[in-house]
N, C-alpha and C positions, 0 to 999 in steps of 0.2 A: 423498396421505400419503407421507412419505419413509420409506425403510427405516431401521430403527433401527441405529445404529452398534454394532458389536460389539467388545467388549474383545479385544485381541490381533490384530484383523484390519485395523489401521490402515495397516500397511506394504505390503500386498500385495492388489491388487485381486481376485486369484483367492481368496485366503483369505476376504476379506470376502463375496464371492459365495457360496462354499461355506458359510459360516456361516448364510446365509439358507436354503439348501436342505439343510442339515444335518438329518438325521432319516431313518429307515428308509423312510418312506412318502411324503415330500414330492414327490420327483420323479415318482413314480407318480401322485400326485394332480394334479400340474401337467400330466402327459401326458393324463390322462383329461379334465381341464378343457379342454385344447386340442382334443380329439376332438369334444367337444360343449360349445357355449358356456355351457349352464346345466345343472347337476347338482344333484340333491337329495341330502341326507345319506345316506339309505338306499341310493340308487343308487350313490354313491361306495363305500359299505361293500361292496356286492356286487361292484363292478368291481375292487376292490383286496383280493383274498383274502388272509386272514390278519390284517388290521388289526382291532383291537378297536375298539368304540364310543368308549371312553375315549381311546385313543390317537389315533383319527381326529379326534375333537373337538379334542384339544390341538393336533394338527398343523395343522388347519384354522385354529384361532385364532392360532396363530403366524404362519401365512401371511397372515391377515387383518391382524394387528398390523403386519407388515412392508409392507403395502400391495400384496401380490402377488395376493391373492384378495379379492373382494368378496362380502359375505354380505347377501343380500336377504331380509328377513322380510316376509311378506305377511300382512295382517290378515284372516285366514280362519279358519274353524273346519271341520276341525282346522287347526292352524297349518301354514303351508307356509314352508320356508326353502330358497332356491336359492343355490348358489355358482357364481361365474364369475371368470374372470381380469380383472384390472384392466389397463390399458395397460402398467403396469410388469411385471405377470406375463406378458403377451404378449411384452414385450421380453426378459424372462428366458428364456422358452421358445425364443425365436429364438437366444439365445446358447447355450442348451443343445443346439441342433440339431447343431452341429458335434461336440459331445462324444458324442452319440447316434450320429453317423455313424462316429466312431472306434470306439465300442464294437461297432457292428454289424460293422465291417470286421476288427477284430482279436480280439474276444472271443467272438462268436457262433458262428463256424465251429467244427466239432468239433475240439478240441485237447486235449492232455493236461491233466487238471485242475491248476489252479494255474500253468499256463504260458501264455505268449503264443505264438501261432503264429509259426513261423520266417519271417523276412522274406526275400523274394526278393532276389537280388543284383542289381546294375545290369544292364540290358539290353544 
């Protein structure tokens, strides 16, 4: 399944990619699905504190529609649904890895609120 083209994101690949992960919880969901190949809805709800059931369902649906997440429904009683990354989702997580490294390096150390840490000068 191909990622849906986004209006206004045709001129820049970064804008197009950001349109796919736009949403307060999507990156956290991608990270949790990377940590464990299969997650159930309730499990994701517990692992992503603060997300409501309604928003979680909507964000998972958007990721599924974009071909990033696969939703597997098992014919059981009670019903069981598991979410996992598609190959496209795994590739997206690989691309986000560098962004995560940048955030860890520049934003996680104790710094003044709202400021990036000072950069060291040339050695």
